[in-house]
C-alpha positions as CSV (number, residue, x, y, z in Angstrom):
1,X,0.0,0.0,0.0
2,X,1.4,3.4,-0.9
3,X,2.2,6.1,1.7
4,X,-0.1,9.1,2.0
5,X,1.4,12.4,0.8
6,X,3.4,14.2,3.4
7,X,3.0,17.9,4.2
8,X,6.4,18.5,2.7
9,X,5.4,17.0,-0.7
10,X,2.1,19.0,-0.7
11,X,4.0,22.2,0.1
12,X,6.6,21.6,-2.5
13,X,3.9,21.1,-5.2
14,X,2.0,24.1,-4.0
15,X,5.0,26.4,-3.9
16,X,6.3,25.3,-7.3
17,X,3.9,27.8,-8.8
18,X,5.7,30.9,-7.6
19,X,9.0,30.6,-9.6
20,X,7.0,29.9,-12.7
21,X,4.7,32.9,-12.1
22,X,7.8,35.1,-11.5
23,X,9.4,33.9,-14.8
24,X,6.2,34.5,-16.8
25,X,5.7,38.0,-15.2
26,X,9.2,39.0,-16.0
27,X,8.8,37.9,-19.6
28,X,5.5,39.6,-20.0
29,X,6.9,42.9,-18.6
30,X,10.0,42.7,-20.9
31,X,12.5,42.6,-18.0
32,X,14.9,40.2,-19.8
33,X,14.7,42.0,-23.1
34,X,15.6,45.3,-21.3
35,X,18.5,43.7,-19.3
36,X,19.9,42.0,-22.4
37,X,20.9,45.4,-23.8
38,X,23.4,45.9,-20.9
39,X,23.6,47.6,-17.5
40,X,20.6,49.7,-16.7
41,X,19.9,52.4,-14.3
42,X,17.2,51.1,-12.1
43,X,15.1,54.3,-12.3
44,X,15.2,54.2,-16.1
45,X,14.5,50.5,-16.2
46,X,11.5,50.9,-13.8
47,X,10.2,53.7,-16.0
48,X,10.6,51.8,-19.2
49,X,8.8,48.8,-17.7
50,X,6.1,51.0,-16.3
51,X,6.5,49.8,-12.7
52,X,6.1,51.5,-9.3
53,X,9.4,51.5,-7.4
54,X,8.2,48.9,-4.9
55,X,6.9,46.6,-7.7
56,X,10.3,46.8,-9.4
57,X,12.1,45.9,-6.2
58,X,9.8,43.0,-5.5
59,X,10.1,41.7,-9.1
60,X,13.9,42.0,-8.9
61,X,14.0,40.2,-5.6
62,X,11.6,37.4,-6.8
63,X,13.8,36.9,-9.9
64,X,16.9,36.6,-7.7
65,X,15.2,34.1,-5.3
66,X,13.9,32.0,-8.2
67,X,17.5,31.9,-9.6
68,X,16.5,33.6,-12.8
69,X,18.8,36.7,-12.7
70,X,21.4,38.1,-10.4
71,X,21.5,41.8,-9.9
72,X,24.1,44.0,-8.4
73,X,23.6,47.6,-7.2
74,X,26.4,50.1,-7.9
75,X,26.3,53.4,-6.1
76,X,27.6,55.8,-8.7
77,X,25.7,56.0,-10.9
78,X,22.8,54.0,-9.5
79,X,22.6,51.0,-11.8
80,X,21.2,47.5,-12.0
81,X,23.7,45.2,-13.5
82,X,22.8,41.8,-14.8
83,X,25.7,39.4,-14.5
84,X,25.3,36.6,-17.0
85,X,26.3,33.2,-15.8
86,X,28.2,31.5,-18.7
87,X,29.0,27.8,-18.8
């Protein structure tokens, strides 16, 4: 007889939705297209994507946590830098 699902398995299945939703939202907003052009000032990027400052920060954080992109803040000038991971 098979074992009933554990809470861990149920949570893993339920939470798997969030990285996929983050990816689809970033694609829909054009985040990856904008970052492919090179380093971006985060204010300019936010404006081009039409995002509120908090929304931009949350999207950036979600992308980092999902392992989709890695960003780096530079103080002068304020920039978002995407560091491509190459094999």
